[in-house]
N, C-alpha and C positions, 0 to 999 in steps of 0.2 A: 162666155169665156170662163174657163176654170179659174179657181182662186189662185193657183200657183203658176198661171200662164202669164209671162211678161207681156206688157202692152207695147206693141211695136208701132210707133207713129212718129211723124215729124213734128207734131205739136209738143210744146213743153209739158213735161209730166208734172202732175200734182199742183198746178197753179189753180187758184180759185177763180172761177168764171162768174160773171153776174148771175147766170141761171143757177150755178152751183151754190152760190151764197144764199140765194132766195129759197131754194128747196131745202137748205140745211138750217134755216132759221136765223140767218144774218141779214142785216141791211147792206146797202151798197158800200158802206164804209167798213164792213167786216165786223160790225158790232151786233150783239144780241139785244133786241128790245121785245117787249111783250107783244107788240104788233107783228114784228118779223117772225117770231116763234109761232104765233097763231096762224100766220099765212102759210107756214111750212106744213101744217097739217100733222097727221099722226105718223109716227115712225113706221118704217117697213123693215121686215126681217126676211132675208133670203138665205136659205140653208143649202148646204152642199147635198148632193144626191143621197148619200148614205148616212147623213147626220141623224135622221129619224131613227133608223135601226140601231145606231150606236147609242143614242140617248136611251132608247128602250132597254138595251142590253145592260146599261149601267145600273138600272134599277133605282136611279136617283134623279136629282134635278139640280138646277143652278140658281144662284142669286147673283145679280149683277148690280153695280152702282154706276151711275152716269155722271157724277160730279157736276159738270157745268149746267146740265139741264135739270138737275135736282130730282132724280128718280131712282127707285130701285125696281128691278125687273125680275120676276120669277119666270124661269123657263122650265116647264114641266111636260109630262106626257099624259094626255087625256085617256079616258077609259077606252076609247076606240083607237088608241095607239097613234094619235096625232099630236105633234108638239103644240103647246100653247104658251102664250106670253101674257103675264099680268104686270101692268105698268102702274106704279104708284108714286105720287109725289112725296118725297121725304127730304126736304131741305136741299142742301148741297151734299148729297149722299156720297161718301167716300169709302172708308174702310168698312167691310162687312165680315161678320163671322156668324155662323149658323150651325145648329145641331138639332136633334130631335125635340129638344125642350124649348129652345129660345133662339132669337135672332137679335143681334146687336148691330146697329148702324151708327157709324161715326160721321158727323157732318162738320163743317168748318167751326161752328160754335155751339153744337148740340150733340148729345149722345142719346140714343133711343134704344130701349129694350122692348122687344116683342116676345110674347109668350105663346107657345103652342097650346091651345085649349082643347085640342083633340080633333077628331074627324068631323065632317059635316057635309051636308048636301046643300049647295048654293047654286042658284040659276041652272038647275038641271044636272050639275056635275057633282060627283062625290069626291071630295078632297080628303086626303089622308091626314093632313095637318093644316090647321088654321092659326096663323100667327097674328095675335092681337097686340096693339101697342099697350104697354102697361106702365112704363116709367121712363122718365127722361132727366137729363142733366143739362143745365145751361153752363157751358164751359168758357164762355167769353171768347176773346180773340185767340183761340188756341190753334186754329187751322189744323184740325185733327186729320190725320191720314190713315195709316194702317191700324188695324185693331186685332186684339187677341182676347179670348175669353177663357176662364178657368185655367189660369197659369200661375206658376210659382216663380219667385225671384228672391234669391238670398234668404231663404228660409221662411218667406211669407207668401201666403196664397192670396191671389187677386181674382175677383170675379171678372174684371175687365181692365185692360190696359190699352193705351193708344199712343201713337206717335204724335206728340204735341209739337208740330213743326214750327209754329210761330215762336215758341219759347225754347226751341232747340233741346228738347228733352223727351223722355218717355214718362207718361203720367197716368194716374188713376183718377176717375171721377170721385167726387166727395159730396156728402150731404150738406156740408157747410162751406168749404172753400171752393173757389172756381175749379181747382184741380190740386192734386198732390203729386209733386215730382217724385219719380221713382229712380230715374237714372239720367245723367247727362254726360256728354263727352268731356273728357278731362281738359280739353282745350277751350271749352266754353267757360268764361270767367264769371258770368252772372246770368240769372234767368230774367230776360227781358223780351218783350214782344217784337223781335227784330229779325226773325228767320235767318239767323247768322250762317247756318251750315246746311239747311234744308234736310234735316233728319226726317225721312219720309216712310221708311219701311222697317218693320219689325217682324220677328218670327220666333217661335219656340222650338226647342229640341227636347224630346222626351218629357214634355210637360213643363219645362223651365224656359223662361224668357232668355234668349241666347244671342241673337244676331240683330244688327241694325244696319240699314243702308243710309249713307250720308253723301251729299253731293259735293262737299268741299270742306277742307279743314280751315275754317274761317271763324274769327271771333269779332267780326264787325257787322253792322247792319247790312243784310242782303249780300254779304261778302262772297257767298258762293256763286253769285251771278257774274262775277268778274271773269271767271273762266269755268266752263262746264265740260270740256273734253279732257279726259285723262286725270281729272281731279277727284272723281268719285271713288268711294271705297266701302268695304264692309268691315264692321268691327265685331269682335267676339266679346260680349259683355261679361263673360266669365273670367277672361284674362285681360281685358282692356286692350287687346292687341288687334291690329289690322290684319285680316286674313285674306283680303283680296283688294287690289288697288289698280289704278289705271283705268277706271271706269268712267262712263259718261252718263250722268244723271241716273244712277242705278235705282231700281224699284223692286218691290215685292220679293224679298228674300224668303225662301221656303225650304225647310228641311224635308227631304223625301227619299226614302229607300237608301239611306246612308250617304246622301250627297246634299250639299247646300246649293240650291238653285237660285239664280238671280236673273232679273231682266236688266240688261244694259240698254236702257231705253233710248239714249241719245244716238246709239248705233243701230238700233233695231235688232238686238240679239237676245237669244235665250241660251243660257249656259249654266254650268256648274263650276264651283270653286275648286281649283287645284291648291290644296293647302300647303304644298311644298314650294310651289313657285309664286304663290299669292296672285295668281292670274286666273282669268275666266276662260274656261274651256267652252268654246262656242259650239252649240249643238244644232241650232236652227236660226234662220233669219226671219224676221217678222215684217209684215207689210204695213207698218204704222208705228206710232209711238206706243210701245208696249208697257202697259201697267195692269196689274191684276193677274195673279197666277195661282192655280190650284192643280191638283193631280187626281186622276182616276186611273188606278193601276199604273201602267207604263205610259199613259197619255198625259201630256202637259197641256193644260187649257189656259190660253193666254188672251187677255183683253187688249184690244187695239183702239187707238184714238188717232184722229187726223190732226196734223199740226194746225194750229189756229190761223185764221186768215192773215193776221197782222204779224205772225212770227214764222211764216213758212221758211224764210231764209234766216232764221235765228242764228246769229253768228256763233253762239256758244256750243252748238251741237252739230253733228255731221249727218243727221238722219235724212234730210232732204237730198243731200249729195249721194248718200248710200243708196237710196231708193232710185235715184236717177241712174247711178252706175249699174244697178241690177235691172233697169228698165221695168220697174215695178210700180204700179199706182198705189198710193197709200189708201187705206181703208179704215172705216170704223167697224168694229165687230169682234169676233172671236176666232182664234185659230187653235186647232188641236193637233199637237205634234207627237209623234212616236219618239219617246225619249231614247230608245235604243238605236234608232236609225236616223233621227232628225227629220224624217219625212213628214210633210203635212198630210194628215189623214182626213180631217173634217174642218168645216168652217161655217161661220155665220157672217154675212155682210149686212150692215145696218145702213139705212138711208133715211133722210128726213132730219128732224130737229135734234136727233141724238148724234153728236159728232165726237163725243169722248166717252170712254169708260174709265173707271178708276180701279175697281176691284171685282173679283169673281170668286165665289165660294161654292163648293159642292155639298149638297145635302144628301147624304147616303141613306139608301133604303126608303126614301120618301119621293115618289115620282110625281105626286099630285099635291103640291103645297098651294096655299092661298093666303092672301092678306087683304083686308079692305084698306090698309093704310090708315090715314086719318080722315078719310071721307066717309060718307054714308052714315050719318048719325043714327038712322033707323036701324041699320044692321048692327051697329055697336050696342044699341039697346036690346036687340034681339039675341045676340050671341053672348050670353052670360055664362060664366062658370064659377061655381062657389064650392068651397070645401065640404066634404062629407057626402 
């Protein structure tokens, strides 16, 4: 069955079955345990027929974070022109940002910086970039979401900024403090670990921190959860004005080719902001809870998650209903849309213990990246780089 082919059946769509729970790493109660994840085995990746050639043509690769299962995944192209996946455990990996020199990973209570030490041949393959963990920050109960590297804000340069969702602000890591707040919404009266508005997404424009996605204008503990449909919005940090409203759990704001793109996750929509009407112009519909967005030319690359077993009928969002209306099964994976036509061009479907993605980033001009993550102490001792 093609990725964009609706499923026509008399059975209820998107309901978790006992076998589905088991192969996805959940127990019968819809909860993850070490035992249930182990029983699910290794994740499987299924690519659309032309994905291989498209990935090769990009000349680059991707980094994905899986949040719930705590992994980062490199998707690259081998020397014999075959896609490969490298899966590494990195806490509750969420926001990722990567370039030729470094990879940053934001987790719920940690920030990790990996450095590219250069090319190398490992296990018979020549990798163009090897990313080694070099430094980390313990940020406490920050619940870090989106991340940006090498960005300026109000006249100051930052090596790294992240959405500190638990404290309803944007923050920088610090050598002494748990974090340093850089910006908070005007309606947030104090910085406390109460996830009052679910500030989750941030992005830059022309090198300047500029936009943030927020799920609700609330100043009470978990106040955003009271209502999640139509209460989400995007704020312009330069003017403190709302530039897009009426959203449902918006995520992953990204500035690309003169437009501000946003994932309206609760409705399963990809679109861009109409600054005159302050509304989202929907370009494509996604077959899952959309989080994680990057661009390769005129292609939008979107990460997809399945709704969790215990919240399939989450009253705050309409996604389950929208998928049912479209007769579309929800999926975990990646969808690649043509931003000019909205047409689905390529896809990856994931099965097994990975049921959620949070972020996805494109690594330009490096098609074969590698990281050992935190495992393999022998390899860490072997892969040394020193100045001079």
